[in-house]
Backbone atoms as SQL, in Angstrom:
CREATE TABLE atoms (id INTEGER PRIMARY KEY, chain TEXT, resi INTEGER, resn TEXT, atom TEXT, x REAL, y REAL, z REAL);
INSERT INTO atoms VALUES
  (1, 'A', 1, 'UNK', 'N', 0.992, -0.918, 0.097),
  (2, 'A', 1, 'UNK', 'CA', 0.000, 0.080, 0.082),
  (3, 'A', 1, 'UNK', 'C', 0.950, 1.542, -0.034),
  (4, 'A', 2, 'UNK', 'N', 0.357, 1.853, -0.778),
  (5, 'A', 2, 'UNK', 'CA', 1.299, 3.578, -0.717),
  (6, 'A', 2, 'UNK', 'C', 0.696, 4.298, -0.296),
  (7, 'A', 3, 'UNK', 'N', 1.453, 5.478, 0.457),
  (8, 'A', 3, 'UNK', 'CA', 0.987, 6.473, 0.957),
  (9, 'A', 3, 'UNK', 'C', -0.066, 7.342, -0.240),
  (10, 'A', 4, 'UNK', 'N', 0.339, 7.402, -0.886),
  (11, 'A', 4, 'UNK', 'CA', -0.881, 8.228, -2.084),
  (12, 'A', 4, 'UNK', 'C', -1.937, 7.654, -2.518),
  (13, 'A', 5, 'UNK', 'N', -2.003, 6.153, -2.025),
  (14, 'A', 5, 'UNK', 'CA', -3.415, 5.585, -1.701),
  (15, 'A', 5, 'UNK', 'C', -3.745, 5.876, -0.558),
  (16, 'A', 6, 'UNK', 'N', -3.458, 6.011, 0.319),
  (17, 'A', 6, 'UNK', 'CA', -3.808, 6.279, 1.796),
  (18, 'A', 6, 'UNK', 'C', -4.274, 7.549, 1.680),
  (19, 'A', 7, 'UNK', 'N', -3.655, 8.538, 1.302),
  (20, 'A', 7, 'UNK', 'CA', -4.028, 10.282, 1.296),
  (21, 'A', 7, 'UNK', 'C', -5.715, 10.531, 0.697),
  (22, 'A', 8, 'UNK', 'N', -5.827, 9.407, -0.352),
  (23, 'A', 8, 'UNK', 'CA', -7.124, 9.205, -1.267),
  (24, 'A', 8, 'UNK', 'C', -8.085, 9.097, -0.255),
  (25, 'A', 9, 'UNK', 'N', -8.090, 8.384, 0.749),
  (26, 'A', 9, 'UNK', 'CA', -8.838, 7.807, 1.648),
  (27, 'A', 9, 'UNK', 'C', -9.253, 9.054, 2.777),
  (28, 'A', 10, 'UNK', 'N', -11.051, 8.781, 3.004),
  (29, 'A', 10, 'UNK', 'CA', -11.264, 9.565, 3.904),
  (30, 'A', 10, 'UNK', 'C', -11.315, 9.192, 5.210),
  (31, 'A', 11, 'UNK', 'N', -11.556, 10.284, 6.187),
  (32, 'A', 11, 'UNK', 'CA', -11.167, 9.510, 7.713),
  (33, 'A', 11, 'UNK', 'C', -11.657, 8.557, 8.064),
  (34, 'A', 12, 'UNK', 'N', -13.055, 8.184, 7.705),
  (35, 'A', 12, 'UNK', 'CA', -13.550, 6.877, 8.351),
  (36, 'A', 12, 'UNK', 'C', -13.117, 5.722, 7.525),
  (37, 'A', 13, 'UNK', 'N', -12.713, 5.806, 6.480),
  (38, 'A', 13, 'UNK', 'CA', -11.672, 4.709, 5.740),
  (39, 'A', 13, 'UNK', 'C', -10.744, 4.278, 6.229),
  (40, 'A', 14, 'UNK', 'N', -9.771, 5.522, 6.718),
  (41, 'A', 14, 'UNK', 'CA', -8.679, 5.267, 7.514),
  (42, 'A', 14, 'UNK', 'C', -8.826, 4.433, 8.493),
  (43, 'A', 15, 'UNK', 'N', -9.902, 5.300, 9.414),
  (44, 'A', 15, 'UNK', 'CA', -9.815, 4.523, 10.976),
  (45, 'A', 15, 'UNK', 'C', -10.269, 2.957, 10.256),
  (46, 'A', 16, 'UNK', 'N', -11.442, 2.681, 9.221),
  (47, 'A', 16, 'UNK', 'CA', -11.552, 1.036, 9.039),
  (48, 'A', 16, 'UNK', 'C', -9.830, 0.409, 8.684),
  (49, 'A', 17, 'UNK', 'N', -9.098, 0.896, 7.557),
  (50, 'A', 17, 'UNK', 'CA', -8.097, 0.323, 7.269),
  (51, 'A', 17, 'UNK', 'C', -7.584, -0.433, 8.458),
  (52, 'A', 18, 'UNK', 'N', -7.608, 1.341, 9.263),
  (53, 'A', 18, 'UNK', 'CA', -6.528, 0.718, 10.281),
  (54, 'A', 18, 'UNK', 'C', -6.558, -0.441, 11.467),
  (55, 'A', 19, 'UNK', 'N', -8.023, -0.663, 11.673),
  (56, 'A', 19, 'UNK', 'CA', -8.765, -1.776, 12.264),
  (57, 'A', 19, 'UNK', 'C', -8.446, -3.336, 11.771),
  (58, 'A', 20, 'UNK', 'N', -8.673, -3.074, 10.753),
  (59, 'A', 20, 'UNK', 'CA', -8.629, -4.382, 9.501),
  (60, 'A', 20, 'UNK', 'C', -6.497, -4.896, 9.703),
  (61, 'A', 21, 'UNK', 'N', -5.991, -3.408, 9.634),
  (62, 'A', 21, 'UNK', 'CA', -4.734, -3.812, 9.566),
  (63, 'A', 21, 'UNK', 'C', -4.232, -4.552, 11.026),
  (64, 'A', 22, 'UNK', 'N', -4.580, -3.994, 12.001),
  (65, 'A', 22, 'UNK', 'CA', -4.496, -4.252, 13.258),
  (66, 'A', 22, 'UNK', 'C', -4.740, -5.806, 13.624),
  (67, 'A', 23, 'UNK', 'N', -6.102, -6.488, 13.180),
  (68, 'A', 23, 'UNK', 'CA', -6.785, -7.448, 13.410),
  (69, 'A', 23, 'UNK', 'C', -5.510, -8.601, 12.605),
  (70, 'A', 24, 'UNK', 'N', -5.239, -7.716, 11.010),
  (71, 'A', 24, 'UNK', 'CA', -4.795, -8.879, 10.252),
  (72, 'A', 24, 'UNK', 'C', -3.282, -8.820, 11.125),
  (73, 'A', 25, 'UNK', 'N', -2.372, -8.225, 11.626),
  (74, 'A', 25, 'UNK', 'CA', -1.395, -8.287, 12.536),
  (75, 'A', 25, 'UNK', 'C', -1.596, -9.300, 13.676),
  (76, 'A', 26, 'UNK', 'N', -2.623, -9.106, 14.469),
  (77, 'A', 26, 'UNK', 'CA', -2.728, -10.261, 15.102),
  (78, 'A', 26, 'UNK', 'C', -2.832, -11.507, 14.395),
  (79, 'A', 27, 'UNK', 'N', -3.483, -11.575, 13.477),
  (80, 'A', 27, 'UNK', 'CA', -3.602, -13.265, 13.262),
  (81, 'A', 27, 'UNK', 'C', -2.436, -13.180, 12.893),
  (82, 'A', 28, 'UNK', 'N', -1.302, -12.842, 12.287),
  (83, 'A', 28, 'UNK', 'CA', -0.236, -13.437, 11.606),
  (84, 'A', 28, 'UNK', 'C', 0.487, -13.529, 12.791),
  (85, 'A', 29, 'UNK', 'N', 0.718, -13.009, 13.783),
  (86, 'A', 29, 'UNK', 'CA', 1.292, -13.348, 15.361),
  (87, 'A', 29, 'UNK', 'C', 0.874, -14.564, 15.598),
  (88, 'A', 30, 'UNK', 'N', -0.426, -14.845, 15.365),
  (89, 'A', 30, 'UNK', 'CA', -1.048, -16.021, 15.713),
  (90, 'A', 30, 'UNK', 'C', -0.417, -16.843, 15.577),
  (91, 'A', 31, 'UNK', 'N', -0.725, -16.874, 14.209),
  (92, 'A', 31, 'UNK', 'CA', 0.371, -17.824, 13.151),
  (93, 'A', 31, 'UNK', 'C', 1.405, -18.343, 13.484),
  (94, 'A', 32, 'UNK', 'N', 2.249, -16.941, 13.561),
  (95, 'A', 32, 'UNK', 'CA', 3.764, -17.184, 13.665),
  (96, 'A', 32, 'UNK', 'C', 3.997, -18.367, 15.145),
  (97, 'A', 33, 'UNK', 'N', 3.332, -17.919, 16.291),
  (98, 'A', 33, 'UNK', 'CA', 3.273, -18.590, 17.710),
  (99, 'A', 33, 'UNK', 'C', 2.864, -20.096, 17.028),
  (100, 'A', 34, 'UNK', 'N', 1.889, -20.463, 16.530),
  (101, 'A', 34, 'UNK', 'CA', 1.709, -21.583, 16.338),
  (102, 'A', 34, 'UNK', 'C', 2.160, -22.223, 15.087),
  (103, 'A', 35, 'UNK', 'N', 3.328, -21.263, 14.590),
  (104, 'A', 35, 'UNK', 'CA', 4.186, -21.855, 13.611),
  (105, 'A', 35, 'UNK', 'C', 3.566, -22.396, 12.076),
  (106, 'A', 36, 'UNK', 'N', 2.381, -21.805, 11.865),
  (107, 'A', 36, 'UNK', 'CA', 1.799, -22.076, 10.462),
  (108, 'A', 36, 'UNK', 'C', 1.744, -20.547, 9.848),
  (109, 'A', 37, 'UNK', 'N', 2.655, -19.802, 9.946),
  (110, 'A', 37, 'UNK', 'CA', 2.903, -18.724, 8.777),
  (111, 'A', 37, 'UNK', 'C', 4.022, -18.928, 8.065),
  (112, 'A', 38, 'UNK', 'N', 3.521, -18.661, 6.770),
  (113, 'A', 38, 'UNK', 'CA', 4.111, -19.034, 5.696),
  (114, 'A', 38, 'UNK', 'C', 4.841, -18.083, 5.458),
  (115, 'A', 39, 'UNK', 'N', 4.893, -16.835, 5.121),
  (116, 'A', 39, 'UNK', 'CA', 5.512, -15.545, 4.623),
  (117, 'A', 39, 'UNK', 'C', 5.738, -14.600, 6.005),
  (118, 'A', 40, 'UNK', 'N', 6.767, -14.965, 6.640),
  (119, 'A', 40, 'UNK', 'CA', 6.839, -14.110, 8.065),
  (120, 'A', 40, 'UNK', 'C', 7.255, -12.715, 7.630),
  (121, 'A', 41, 'UNK', 'N', 7.758, -12.110, 6.219),
  (122, 'A', 41, 'UNK', 'CA', 8.090, -11.137, 6.107),
  (123, 'A', 41, 'UNK', 'C', 6.605, -10.294, 5.909),
  (124, 'A', 42, 'UNK', 'N', 5.415, -10.614, 5.942),
  (125, 'A', 42, 'UNK', 'CA', 4.039, -10.080, 5.682),
  (126, 'A', 42, 'UNK', 'C', 3.791, -9.394, 7.250),
  (127, 'A', 43, 'UNK', 'N', 4.562, -9.432, 7.803),
  (128, 'A', 43, 'UNK', 'CA', 4.408, -8.949, 9.755),
  (129, 'A', 43, 'UNK', 'C', 4.976, -7.944, 9.226),
  (130, 'A', 44, 'UNK', 'N', 6.110, -7.626, 8.794),
  (131, 'A', 44, 'UNK', 'CA', 6.929, -6.328, 8.253),
  (132, 'A', 44, 'UNK', 'C', 5.906, -5.069, 7.681),
  (133, 'A', 45, 'UNK', 'N', 5.480, -6.149, 6.672),
  (134, 'A', 45, 'UNK', 'CA', 4.841, -4.867, 5.613),
  (135, 'A', 45, 'UNK', 'C', 3.435, -4.154, 6.075),
  (136, 'A', 46, 'UNK', 'N', 3.200, -5.201, 7.265),
  (137, 'A', 46, 'UNK', 'CA', 1.794, -4.982, 7.736),
  (138, 'A', 46, 'UNK', 'C', 2.000, -4.052, 8.783),
  (139, 'A', 47, 'UNK', 'N', 3.144, -4.288, 9.517),
  (140, 'A', 47, 'UNK', 'CA', 3.531, -2.925, 10.480),
  (141, 'A', 47, 'UNK', 'C', 3.616, -1.628, 10.212),
  (142, 'A', 48, 'UNK', 'N', 4.300, -1.671, 8.584),
  (143, 'A', 48, 'UNK', 'CA', 4.942, -0.410, 7.995),
  (144, 'A', 48, 'UNK', 'C', 3.301, 0.481, 7.328),
  (145, 'A', 49, 'UNK', 'N', 2.765, -0.889, 6.788),
  (146, 'A', 49, 'UNK', 'CA', 1.190, 0.017, 6.344),
  (147, 'A', 49, 'UNK', 'C', 0.663, 0.558, 7.668),
  (148, 'A', 50, 'UNK', 'N', 0.511, -0.020, 8.864),
  (149, 'A', 50, 'UNK', 'CA', -0.035, 0.437, 10.359),
  (150, 'A', 50, 'UNK', 'C', 0.501, 2.423, 10.266),
  (151, 'A', 51, 'UNK', 'N', 1.852, 1.328, 9.986),
  (152, 'A', 51, 'UNK', 'CA', 2.837, 3.557, 10.442),
  (153, 'A', 51, 'UNK', 'C', 2.074, 4.166, 9.406),
  (154, 'A', 52, 'UNK', 'N', 1.973, 3.980, 8.279),
  (155, 'A', 52, 'UNK', 'CA', 1.693, 4.727, 7.312),
  (156, 'A', 52, 'UNK', 'C', 0.403, 5.409, 7.433),
  (157, 'A', 53, 'UNK', 'N', -0.451, 4.559, 7.602),
  (158, 'A', 53, 'UNK', 'CA', -2.144, 5.055, 8.008),
  (159, 'A', 53, 'UNK', 'C', -2.009, 5.761, 9.077),
  (160, 'A', 54, 'UNK', 'N', -1.161, 5.342, 10.258),
  (161, 'A', 54, 'UNK', 'CA', -1.254, 6.284, 11.412),
  (162, 'A', 54, 'UNK', 'C', -0.825, 7.845, 11.024),
  (163, 'A', 55, 'UNK', 'N', 0.847, 8.098, 10.251),
  (164, 'A', 55, 'UNK', 'CA', 1.411, 8.932, 10.289),
  (165, 'A', 55, 'UNK', 'C', 0.259, 9.965, 9.325),
  (166, 'A', 56, 'UNK', 'N', -0.335, 9.369, 8.318),
  (167, 'A', 56, 'UNK', 'CA', -1.408, 10.417, 7.340),
  (168, 'A', 56, 'UNK', 'C', -2.758, 10.594, 8.349),
  (169, 'A', 57, 'UNK', 'N', -3.105, 10.171, 9.698),
  (170, 'A', 57, 'UNK', 'CA', -4.083, 10.237, 10.131),
  (171, 'A', 57, 'UNK', 'C', -3.839, 11.728, 10.967),
  (172, 'A', 58, 'UNK', 'N', -2.560, 11.499, 11.604),
  (173, 'A', 58, 'UNK', 'CA', -1.815, 12.423, 12.246),
  (174, 'A', 58, 'UNK', 'C', -1.671, 13.602, 11.281),
  (175, 'A', 59, 'UNK', 'N', -1.591, 13.823, 10.270),
  (176, 'A', 59, 'UNK', 'CA', -0.898, 14.816, 9.687),
  (177, 'A', 59, 'UNK', 'C', -2.570, 15.797, 9.313),
  (178, 'A', 60, 'UNK', 'N', -3.501, 14.479, 9.370),
  (179, 'A', 60, 'UNK', 'CA', -4.760, 15.207, 9.087),
  (180, 'A', 60, 'UNK', 'C', -5.027, 15.940, 10.409),
  (181, 'A', 61, 'UNK', 'N', -4.760, 15.511, 11.568),
  (182, 'A', 61, 'UNK', 'CA', -4.986, 15.927, 12.866),
  (183, 'A', 61, 'UNK', 'C', -4.411, 17.195, 12.883),
  (184, 'A', 62, 'UNK', 'N', -3.205, 17.628, 12.644),
  (185, 'A', 62, 'UNK', 'CA', -2.430, 18.726, 12.821),
  (186, 'A', 62, 'UNK', 'C', -2.421, 19.701, 11.482),
  (187, 'A', 63, 'UNK', 'N', -3.318, 19.171, 10.637),
  (188, 'A', 63, 'UNK', 'CA', -3.501, 20.389, 9.226),
  (189, 'A', 63, 'UNK', 'C', -2.201, 20.071, 8.525),
  (190, 'A', 64, 'UNK', 'N', -1.680, 19.178, 8.424),
  (191, 'A', 64, 'UNK', 'CA', -0.059, 19.776, 7.743),
  (192, 'A', 64, 'UNK', 'C', -0.558, 18.677, 6.702),
  (193, 'A', 65, 'UNK', 'N', -0.474, 19.315, 5.550),
  (194, 'A', 65, 'UNK', 'CA', -0.492, 18.822, 4.154),
  (195, 'A', 65, 'UNK', 'C', 1.355, 18.609, 3.386),
  (196, 'A', 66, 'UNK', 'N', 1.084, 17.564, 3.135),
  (197, 'A', 66, 'UNK', 'CA', 2.203, 16.791, 2.421),
  (198, 'A', 66, 'UNK', 'C', 2.161, 16.691, 0.647),
  (199, 'A', 67, 'UNK', 'N', 2.506, 17.217, -0.330),
  (200, 'A', 67, 'UNK', 'CA', 2.268, 16.930, -1.601),
  (201, 'A', 67, 'UNK', 'C', 3.204, 15.999, -2.032),
  (202, 'A', 68, 'UNK', 'N', 3.499, 14.991, -2.617),
  (203, 'A', 68, 'UNK', 'CA', 4.507, 13.980, -3.281),
  (204, 'A', 68, 'UNK', 'C', 3.990, 14.009, -4.514);
């Protein structure tokens, strides 16, 4: 997921995406603990997506506009 795609989302969509990503991370961690995880790098990519969503949400809170 790219930052450009995230910036096009509304605030409601951002919150929904954040909840989806957090639940996905939980499931991936659970799979890791039980030894069923096929791609461990997926955890890192989900963490980065969560960070991107949170960063853009915070930018909107502070009314910071970054054009890419």
